[in-house]
Structures are given as structure tokens and as C-alpha cells.
C-alpha positions in Angstrom: -16.0 -104.5 125.3 -15.8 -105.1 121.6 -18.5 -102.5 120.9 -16.8 -99.9 123.1 -13.4 -100.6 121.4 -15.1 -100.2 118.0 -16.5 -96.9 119.0 -13.1 -95.6 120.2 -11.5 -96.7 116.9 -14.2 -94.9 114.9 -13.8 -91.7 116.9 -10.1 -91.9 116.4 -10.6 -92.0 112.6 -13.1 -89.1 112.9 -10.5 -87.1 114.8 -7.9 -87.9 112.1 -10.4 -86.7 109.4 -10.5 -83.3 111.2 -6.8 -83.0 110.4 -7.0 -84.3 106.8 -10.3 -85.6 105.5 -8.9 -87.9 102.8 -6.0 -89.7 104.5 -8.3 -91.8 106.9 -10.5 -92.7 104.0 -7.5 -93.8 102.0 -6.0 -95.8 104.8 -9.3 -97.5 105.7 -9.9 -98.4 102.0 -6.4 -99.8 101.5 -6.4 -101.8 104.7 -9.9 -103.1 103.9 -8.8 -104.2 100.4 -5.4 -105.7 101.1 -5.5 -106.8 104.8 -7.9 -108.3 107.4 -7.5 -105.5 109.8 -10.6 -103.7 108.5 -13.9 -105.3 107.5 -16.2 -102.8 106.0 -20.0 -103.6 105.8 -22.1 -102.7 102.8 -22.3 -100.0 101.4 -19.0 -98.9 102.9 -17.1 -101.7 101.2 -17.2 -99.6 98.0 -14.2 -97.8 99.5 -12.2 -100.9 98.6 -13.0 -100.6 94.9 -10.0 -99.6 92.7 -12.0 -96.7 91.1 -12.9 -95.2 94.4 -9.4 -95.6 95.8 -7.9 -94.0 92.7 -10.3 -91.0 93.1 -9.4 -90.7 96.8 -5.7 -90.8 96.0 -6.1 -88.0 93.4 -8.0 -85.8 95.8 -5.5 -86.5 98.6 -2.6 -85.5 96.4 -4.3 -82.2 95.4 -5.1 -81.5 99.1 -1.5 -82.5 100.1 0.1 -80.2 97.6 -2.4 -77.3 97.8 -2.3 -77.1 101.6 1.4 -76.1 101.3 0.5 -73.0 99.2 -0.4 -69.9 101.3 -3.5 -68.8 99.3 -4.9 -72.2 98.3 -4.6 -73.6 101.9 -7.3 -71.1 103.1 -9.6 -72.2 100.3 -9.1 -75.9 101.2 -9.7 -75.1 104.9 -13.0 -73.5 104.0 -14.0 -76.6 102.0 -12.8 -78.7 105.0 -15.3 -77.1 107.3 -17.9 -79.0 105.4 -15.9 -82.0 104.1 -14.2 -82.9 107.4 -17.4 -83.3 109.5 -19.1 -85.3 106.7 -16.1 -87.6 106.4 -15.8 -87.9 110.2 -19.5 -88.9 110.5 -19.3 -91.4 107.7 -16.1 -93.0 109.0 -17.6 -93.2 112.5 -20.8 -94.9 111.2 -19.0 -97.2 108.8 -16.2 -98.5 111.1 -17.8 -98.4 114.6 -18.7 -102.0 115.4 -21.5 -101.0 117.7 -24.8 -102.7 118.4 -26.0 -101.1 121.7 -25.5 -97.5 120.6 -27.8 -95.5 118.4 -26.3 -95.0 114.9 -27.4 -91.4 115.0 -25.4 -90.8 118.2 -22.4 -92.4 116.5 -22.7 -90.0 113.6 -23.1 -87.0 115.9 -20.0 -88.0 117.9 -18.0 -88.5 114.7 -19.1 -85.2 113.2 -18.3 -83.4 116.5 -14.8 -84.9 116.8 -13.9 -84.1 113.2 -15.4 -80.6 113.3 -13.7 -79.7 116.6 -10.3 -80.9 115.4 -10.7 -79.1 112.0 -11.7 -75.8 113.8 -8.6 -76.1 116.0 -6.5 -76.7 113.0 -7.8 -73.7 111.1 -7.4 -71.5 114.1 -3.7 -72.3 114.3 -2.9 -71.6 110.7 -3.6 -67.7 110.8 -1.3 -67.5 113.8 1.4 -69.3 112.0 0.9 -67.0 109.0 1.1 -63.8 111.1 4.1 -64.8 113.1 6.3 -66.5 110.4 4.9 -64.8 107.2 3.6 -68.2 106.0 7.0 -69.8 106.1 6.0 -72.3 108.8 2.7 -73.3 107.1 4.2 -76.1 104.9 5.9 -77.7 107.9 2.7 -77.3 109.9 0.7 -78.9 107.1 3.1 -81.8 106.8 2.8 -82.4 110.6 -1.0 -82.4 110.3 -0.9 -84.9 107.5 1.5 -87.2 109.4 -0.5 -87.0 112.6 -3.7 -87.8 110.7 -2.0 -90.9 109.1 -0.5 -92.0 112.5 -3.8 -91.5 114.3 -5.7 -93.4 111.6 -3.4 -96.4 111.9 -3.4 -96.2 115.7 -7.2 -96.1 115.9 -7.4 -99.3 113.8 -5.0 -101.1 116.1 -7.6 -101.0 118.8 -5.7 -102.8 121.7 -3.0 -100.1 121.7 -5.8 -97.5 121.9 -7.2 -99.4 124.8 -4.0 -99.1 126.8 -3.7 -95.4 126.1 -7.3 -94.7 126.9 -7.0 -96.7 130.1 -4.1 -94.4 131.1 -6.0 -91.3 130.1 -9.2 -92.3 132.1 -7.0 -93.1 135.1 -5.3 -89.8 134.8 -8.6 -88.0 134.8 -9.7 -89.9 137.9 -6.3 -89.1 139.5 -6.8 -85.4 138.9 -10.3 -85.5 140.3 -9.1 -87.1 143.5 -6.0 -84.9 143.5 -8.0 -81.7 143.8 -9.2 -82.3 147.4 -5.8 -83.7 148.4 -3.8 -80.5 147.5 -3.7 -79.2 151.1 -2.6 -82.5 152.7 0.5 -84.5 152.6 2.3 -87.5 154.2 0.1 -89.9 156.1 -3.1 -88.0 155.4 -2.5 -88.0 151.7 -2.1 -91.8 151.8 -5.4 -92.1 153.6 -7.1 -89.8 151.0 -5.9 -91.9 148.1 -6.9 -95.1 150.0 -10.4 -93.7 150.3 -10.4 -93.1 146.6 -10.0 -96.9 146.0 -13.0 -97.7 148.1 -15.1 -95.1 146.2 -14.0 -96.3 142.8 -14.8 -100.0 143.6 -18.2 -98.8 144.9 -18.9 -96.9 141.7 -17.9 -99.9 139.5 -20.1 -102.2 141.5 -23.1 -99.8 141.8 -23.4 -98.7 138.2 -23.9 -101.5 135.7 -22.7 -99.5 132.7 -19.1 -100.1 133.7 -19.5 -103.9 133.6 -21.7 -103.9 130.5 -24.6 -104.8 132.7 -23.2 -108.2 133.4 -25.0 -110.1 136.1 -21.7 -111.3 137.6 -20.0 -107.9 137.2 -17.2 -109.4 135.2 -16.2 -108.5 131.7 -14.1 -110.9 129.6 -11.2 -109.1 128.0 -11.0 -109.4 124.3 -8.0 -111.0 122.6 -5.1 -108.7 121.9 -4.6 -108.4 118.1 -2.1 -105.9 116.8 -1.4 -105.6 113.0 -3.1 -109.0 112.5 -1.0 -110.9 115.1 -3.0 -112.3 118.0 -1.3 -112.5 121.4 -2.6 -115.7 122.9 0.5 -117.5 124.4 2.2 -116.4 127.6 5.5 -115.6 125.9 4.1 -113.1 123.3 2.0 -111.4 126.1 5.1 -111.2 128.3 7.1 -109.6 125.4 4.3 -107.1 124.7 4.2 -106.2 128.4 8.0 -105.9 128.6 8.1 -103.6 125.6 5.4 -101.3 127.0 7.2 -101.3 130.4 10.5 -100.5 128.8 9.0 -97.5 126.9 7.2 -96.1 129.9 10.3 -96.6 132.2 12.5 -94.7 129.6 9.8 -92.0 129.5 9.8 -91.8 133.3 13.5 -91.6 133.5 13.6 -88.7 131.1 10.6 -87.0 132.7 12.4 -86.9 136.0 15.3 -85.1 134.4 13.0 -82.5 132.8 11.6 -79.3 134.3 8.5 -80.9 135.5 10.5 -83.7 137.2 12.6 -81.1 139.0 9.4 -79.3 140.1 8.1 -82.6 141.5 11.2 -83.2 143.4 11.2 -79.7 144.8 7.7 -79.9 146.0 8.4 -83.4 147.5 11.4 -82.2 149.4 9.9 -78.9 150.7 6.7 -77.6 149.2 6.7 -74.3 151.0 10.2 -73.4 149.7 9.3 -74.6 146.2 6.3 -72.3 146.2 8.4 -69.4 147.4 10.9 -69.7 144.6 8.2 -69.8 142.0 7.0 -73.4 141.4 3.2 -73.5 140.6 1.9 -75.7 143.4 -1.5 -76.5 141.9 -0.2 -77.5 138.4 2.8 -79.4 139.8 0.7 -81.5 142.2 -2.1 -82.2 139.7 0.5 -83.1 137.1 2.0 -85.6 139.5 -1.4 -87.1 140.2 -2.2 -87.3 136.5 1.1 -88.9 135.3 1.2 -91.4 138.1 -2.5 -92.3 137.5 -1.7 -92.7 133.8 1.0 -95.2 134.5 -1.4 -97.1 136.9 -4.1 -97.1 134.2 -1.8 -98.6 131.6 -0.6 -101.2 134.2 -4.2 -102.1 135.0 -5.0 -102.6 131.3 -1.9 -104.8 130.9 -2.9 -106.7 134.0 -6.4 -107.3 132.7 -5.5 -108.1 129.1 -2.3 -110.1 129.5 -2.7 -111.8 132.9 -6.3 -111.9 134.3 -8.2 -112.2 131.1 -11.1 -110.4 132.8 -12.0 -107.0 134.1 -13.7 -107.0 137.5 -13.4 -104.8 140.7 -12.2 -107.8 142.8 -9.2 -108.2 140.6 -7.9 -104.8 141.8 -8.7 -105.2 145.5 -7.0 -103.6 148.6 -4.6 -106.5 148.9 -3.1 -105.7 145.5 -2.8 -102.0 146.5 -0.9 -102.9 149.6 1.4 -105.2 147.6 2.2 -102.3 145.3 2.8 -100.1 148.3 5.2 -102.7 149.8 7.1 -102.8 146.4 7.6 -99.0 146.6 8.7 -98.9 150.2 11.1 -101.9 149.9 12.4 -100.8 146.6 12.9 -97.1 147.5 10.5 -94.2 147.4 11.2 -91.7 144.6 13.4 -94.2 142.6 12.6 -95.7 139.3 15.1 -98.5 139.8 13.6 -99.1 143.2 10.2 -99.8 141.7 11.7 -102.7 139.7 13.8 -104.0 142.6 10.8 -103.9 145.0 8.6 -105.6 142.5 11.2 -108.3 141.9 11.5 -108.9 145.7 7.8 -109.0 146.4 7.2 -111.5 143.5 10.2 -113.7 143.9 10.4 -113.9 147.7 7.3 -116.1 148.1 8.6 -118.4 145.5 11.9 -118.6 147.4 10.1 -119.4 150.6 8.0 -122.2 149.0 11.1 -123.8 147.5 12.7 -123.6 150.9 9.9 -125.4 152.7 10.7 -129.0 151.6 14.5 -128.8 152.4 13.6 -127.2 155.8 11.1 -130.0 156.6 13.7 -132.6 155.6 16.5 -131.0 157.7 14.3 -130.6 160.8 12.6 -133.9 160.4 9.2 -132.4 161.0 6.1 -131.6 158.9 5.3 -128.0 158.8 1.6 -127.1 159.2 -0.2 -126.0 156.0 -0.1 -122.3 155.5 2.8 -121.6 157.8 4.9 -120.3 154.9 2.2 -117.8 153.8 1.9 -116.5 157.3 5.7 -116.4 157.6 5.8 -114.5 154.3 3.5 -111.8 155.8 5.6 -111.6 159.0 8.8 -111.2 157.1 7.3 -108.5 154.8 6.1 -106.6 157.9 9.5 -106.8 159.6 11.3 -105.7 156.5 9.1 -102.7 156.0 9.7 -101.6 159.6 13.4 -102.2 159.2 13.7 -100.3 155.9 11.7 -97.4 157.2 14.0 -97.1 160.2 17.4 -98.1 158.8 17.3 -97.3 155.1 14.2 -95.3 154.0 15.4 -95.2 150.4 15.2 -99.0 150.2 16.9 -101.5 147.9 17.8 -98.8 145.4 20.0 -97.0 147.9 21.5 -100.2 149.1 22.4 -101.1 145.5 23.9 -97.6 145.0 26.0 -98.0 148.2 27.2 -101.5 147.0 28.3 -100.1 143.7 30.2 -97.3 145.3 32.0 -99.8 147.6 32.8 -102.2 144.8 34.2 -99.3 142.8 36.7 -98.5 145.6 37.4 -102.0 146.6 40.0 -103.2 147.8 41.1 -99.7 148.7 38.1 -98.2 150.6 40.2 -95.3 151.9 
């Protein structure tokens, strides 16, 4: 796990070098000299020396200023075709904390990431020059420099990269399983996604690469360390999870109000009518699969890092999937608030039943058999799901909305 995270961080720095070859070197050198976030082995620790840092600062200033000038920027880009891959390969080799991967492969991956990014950057600049007469080039250059700096810092803060990569990998898997599911909906779509879970668990168990060839199939999650702070106690882990959930919930709320959100709702309500009025069916459905899978991937990473402490297929079994499904049904399908209400109900209701067991035994004067509360919990969940599907398909979110409307009019309901 540590080796893989080191490789991801190194490739992030190589990608940043494709945008600006000197900013990642400067950030790595400064962080290695003045903080404990970066530890450079020999001979890469020479980047921390004041003379080297001064030279990098001088070159970075020349590149920063010259890239804003229309003629000089083309010369710098031509130099960057050679400089960016070299810097990307060196950064990948010097910062990738890998032991099981061939160093030559690490260099090749770093060079490829930097070169691909730089070629993409250079292909955009002529278009900007032709369409705006070069007026947008300074703004574009400033954006490239800022993105390079941000990507460099983010790559070093490895746990954040792990959460994002977990979402990206899950999104790719969601798109893969979304392709054969484009022509089905309703119950058949649920069965298709359920089959995907069995297939993924089989792949994780069958191929040892996913478990780092562990004999038990279990990977211990590394400690979460962000900007030098280690999240070890439950409260900091909870606050980290709460912060990420708040950001993603806000993003989901705004996404629903956007054009893609309206396309999702149109396809959900009546896909044939949505296609007739011009919504692209393939892109809309695959985007829905990708975004929802991204959220699931980030949630899985938080679940592994902040709660389980391990990564194993049995930690994400079918029972957990059904619990999440119950949260959505009880909370309200198609509602962001309903997701929170359903999750609160599923988590808090068993606690309420367990706290009710002792007073109930005392009141009845009998001793309840062991496990009756857990069986009663399943029975109540099943009854509530049937009740909500029949009486209120929109779940607790709709009930909350009705209650607010009644309270707003009370005591004059008419």
C-alpha cells in the first residue's frame, strides 16, 4: 500500500512537471528542506541545498515571466519538450517510495506522464493564440502554473490522492458495468448491478495483485497523514470524514441543479421522452454511473482508512450493499437529504432497540432470548421497506417536506 501510494505521488509530480518543469522541483526541494513531508534519498537530497534552490528559483522566475510573452513562450515550450520529460522522470525516480517496481519502469511512467501533459499543453497554446490573438495566453499560462503548484502539493499529500483515486477507479468500473446496462432499467438494472458486486469480489479474491499477494487477502490501511498531522484518534477521523462528506454533498446538491442533473432527472422520469427532446442517452446514463460510482469509491476509501483500518473483500459484502439500499429506500430515492435521513435511521434504530431491551424485560418481567432484538430489527426493517414502497415511495425526505409544509401553515391549515 505504501509503495503504491508512493508511485501515485511520484506520477502526480511528473504530471505537474508537464505543466511547468520547475515548480514541482522547487516545491519538493523546499518541503524537503523545511518540513518532514518529503524525505529525499541521496543523491536527490541535493535539491534541498540553498545553491540548488536558488538556481531553481531563478530559472522558475525566468520561465514564469517569459511564458507570458507571445514569442518567448513558443521557445520555452520547445525547450520544455526535452526538459519536462527529463524532470518528470527524475522526480518519479527520486520521490517514488517503491521497492517492488523496477526503477526503469518508474522512470518510463514519469517521462510518459510529463511528456503527455506537456504535449497537451503545447497543443492548446496555438489555438488560444489563433482565437484570441494571444490575449488569453498570459491567463492560460498563469492557470498552468497554478495547476502545477496545486497538483504538486496534492501529490505529496498522499492520503488525499488515495481518496480521489479510489473514486476515479470506482468511476471507471461503474462505466464498465454501465455499458451492458444501458438497455435495461428498474428491477433488471438492480440485478445487473448486483451481479457486478459478485464479479468484483471474485476478481479481488482471484488475483493476488489487488491484495499485494497477502496470504490472508487483507491489506492494512496506512495511517492518514495530511500536512504532517496524523489522524489516529476517532474524533479527528470523524471530522475528516465529515469534511469530505460535506464537500461532496454540496457538490451533489449543485450538480443536481446543473444541466447534467436535469438530464439525469429527465431520463429517470421518462427516458423515451428525454431522448426525443434531445438528451443524449448514452452520455447521460454513463455519466450517472460514473458519478455515483465515484461517490461510492470515496466512501469506500473513507470506510477502509477511517473505520475498518483494513482493505478486504469481506469488508464490503452483500449485507453492506443491502444496508445501503435500505438507507436509500427508507430515506427517499432521488433525494440527497433522504440519503442522510435513511443512513441516520439505519444506524440509530438498532441502538434504540438495544437500549429498549432492558426496560422491556423489566416491564414484562421476563428475560428475552438472546438475539431476539437483532431478528426483530430485521423484521421491522422489512416491514418498513414494504410500507414505504406502498404508502410513501419518496421515503423520509418526503415526510419531512410534508411536515414542514404543515408546520408552516399551522394552526390555520386551510
